[in-house]
Steps between C-alpha positions, in 0.01 A plus 500: 500500500208383703624560850277647759649671795317553835589554862525171679268425800516227763313270275795511259740349735503166319576674167773744631694270739641255239612797284663660802679168578629482140612864524703422807659202327592722210706700755679189621273408804396132547147412425281544802130512412388523863727800560389672192135443582538629859688811385263596224196405724631740769538780243147451384355479849688816629456700186863619532571438134310531169535186296400533143399163336528433134256246348544370157214293358369475851821357642737680740792612281699733717493754785650824616531592866507862606596628847423865607795720595540871564761744387596748764701702241222507242228511783271240344413142446684268259432138429771239510447252222664227705405191301412440141462146355355351188453121472728359228197386294370857490824684416518694179129549491485853661432391853804678638403810307147487631621458859733804471221713355256386780767594762541835342132551485464401872767742596341786312157420633629502854656842457863368533800681366612192318630149520845354572646150459819310537621199296814297478770626268490165325125518425544668158167388369320684776723801451415514132122473591522783747703728268256432214211630714655826620679392817828668557795354687623726778874477545506808732503307821618169653283237654607361836365215696532379855394154614372481849 
């Protein structure tokens, strides 16, 4: 595996935005490169997310996006691994594993208690990846959403 993982900066917008657009399409959203670029650009400008960029042979191959959260019960920071995407041409080459390891390393370096993520029940490939790397499914609570 020859993937390099680094934290994305504003100059990486052109590399990350198409991956983010493809990620959104994977989850059933229509292609919208302008929207993807605007969203990722805002995250990079504001610094309200950490975007880990995977490069394979010098080409953008995937990304993970982490958002900071706090646990009142555990009284500490946790990171939400909100997005993880590997370009189809880079799959099965260790890019997803490398991104998960980089996310874990970032959480540890920041003094966080841990990471959490959510994925669709139908995304069994991702579930296998997470389980293979020590992630444990938490069935002790229910997730609720409210659209406003």
